[in-house]
C-alpha positions, 0 to 999 in steps of 0.5 A: 238487366240488373247491374253487377255488384262490385265485391272485394274478398279479403284473406287476412290469414298470413300466406307466404308458402302456398297459393291463394285461399281455397274457400274464397276461390270457391266463393268467387266462383259462386259470386261471378254471375252477380259481381265483379270480384277483386281480392286482397291477401295478407302476403308477407314480404321479404325473407320470412324466416328472418322476420321478427315479431315486431316486423310481423306486426308492422306488416300486419298493420300495413295490410289492414291499411291497404285494405282500407285504401282499396275500399276507398279507391274501388268503393265495393258494394260488398266486402267478404272476409274469411276468418280462422281462430288465429286470424279472427282479431285481424279479420275484425280489424279489417272490418273496421278499416272497411267501414272507416273508409266510407261508402258503407259496403255490406261487410260479410264474414265467414270461415271456420271461426264464424261457423265454430262460434255460431254453433254454440248457444253462448257465442252464437252472435259473438262476431256481432258483439265483437265488432259493430262493423260486421253486418252479416255472417255466413255459417258453414258452406258458403257457396249457395248462401253467397249466391242468394245474398248477392241476389238479394242485395242486387234486388234491394230485398231483405235477408230473412229468407236466406238460409245459412246466415245471420245478420244485424237488424238495427239493434238486434241480431237475427239467425236464419235457419241452417242451410242443408249441406251440399250433397253433390260437390261435383255440382260446384263450380271450380275455384276461380283463381283468376281473381287473385294476383297470381304473380304474387303467389308461388305456383301452388294451389290448394285443392280438395277432393272432399269436405268433412271428416269421419273421425271424432277427435276431441281437439277438432271443430271441423264438424261445426263447419262440415257436419257430414263427410262427402267426396267428389268424383275422381273425374271432377278432381282430375278435370280441375287439375287439367283446367289449372294446368291449361289456364294457370300453368299450375301442377303442384298442390296442397290438398285441403282434405282433413284426410285424403285417404278417407276418400273411397275413390282415391285409388281411382283418382290416382289411376286417372292421374297416372293414365293421363300423365298430368305430371302433378305433385302434392302434399296431403293429410292422411290417417295412419289407419287408412294406408297400405303399402299398395296405396302409398306406392300408388299415391307416390306414382301419381304425384304425392311427395309429402304425407302428413300424419296426425301423430298427436301423442306417444301415449296410448292413454292420451290418444284414447283420451282425445278419441283419435281412434288409432293405436301407436302401432298404426302410426309406427307402421304408417310412417314406415310404409310411407318412407318405404314408398319414397315419401317425406313424412310430416307429423303433427304432435300435441303436448298439454292434452287434458290429463297429460302428465310428465310421463305422458309428455316424455313418452311422446318425445321418445315416440317422435324420436323413434319415428324419425319424421322428416318434419315435426310440428309441435303444438300446445293443446288448444281447447275446441268448441267440443271442450268448451261445450262439455265444460258448460254442460258440466258447470252450468253456472260457469262464468268462463268466457274467452276474449276471442277478439284478443287472440292473434295466433296466426303468425309464421311458425318460426315465431311460435317456435322461437318462443319455445326454442330460443327465447327465455321464459319471460320473453316467451310468456309475453309473446304468448300473452300478446298472441292469445289475448291474455287468456289464462297466461298466469294460471291454470287453464280450466279446460286443459288443467295445465298452466302455461309454464308447464306446457311451455317447458314440455314444448321446449324439450320436445323441439330441442329433442326432435327435428323441427324442419317446419318449412321443408314441405314448402320447399319441396312444393316450391321445387316442384312448382319450379320456383327454386332450384333443387 
């Protein structure tokens, strides 16, 4: 009988509002036949709203050190690390800590940032170039790839025939062919939440009914991760909820779908939840052109408390520029209907879109005030891989490069807001320079055409003019999970 491996999964994304990492829970379920799985997650300690930026950095260092100590104690054969754009720097530091504590485990990195970078010719092997401590990267969906990878490690076989991954082979990097997308999501094992120390988290789980997105927004890189939209059956989703209630006592969720309302069987799922009286509650994203009064009433009856719309901008010209595929009236009507259905409404808004003028920015601020959202999340435009690829096509001799390893933007939202809302410009500039690795802090961003001071000023005006209750969604979910009194 082949001996089971010892595996450690690490989530370097700061987490204090919701449950464990959904992607790692799926990977843990796929790994179960091959390995005993343990986890480490970056959980902020104390009163997060009172956390200062230096205090956050102290906790970050402590987390990386803790991962190293866990590796030294448990001697895992394989360490898997997930990474987003914001947590990429921290993920690389985790990889270094793993290798520096002996035993030489196989370090595997996956997650959105890995898939996004490896989708480009320019940065296909950037993860390996940024860190000598990463041995393997998994591109796209990871469940089938991790199964084959762990099987090869168990048997002492090579990695050349495993689709969907790249690996370090001495001084060279090898990219195996892409893995075909998983066609039937119902075939996947339910996420394994049992590998996490659940007492350290709120009683809220992530849950996803689909992967991918039908929209083609220019600021989003989801298609680099999930190139096709596919969805689970309502029966599968409800069975997972029943399992979670029975085994873990959890009935509160944050849906991970890019847009829950894209799912063509959503109404059927709601009917099953109402029929089975599961008593669940959730927050989910939605597109403004995919809701109706009837659907919203049904969603509310089935358990949805908060709906999250991508408002993006209050200028139709800018909305068209990012290929959102919506009108301003779509958003107005969706917000009104959601409120009439009894939901709290959260909106995500972007300033600094390429081509945006002061008139566009002022129109956006006025539009958001008119919407009267319960939660307004303001963001500066972050160029996507689509933007960079278009730049390189238009400018084949461009020397533009990014210090991806210098970016560390995965911080509590109140710290980002502080830089706009409270701090003076010099302090905000220094903080932003630290977070973004000094990328274009003093000049014009060649992708957006904006300089930092312009976008900073627009965000500062916007936050001052609108509600910025960024934590209400977490409070609502915590109430429903029984963690705080209403």
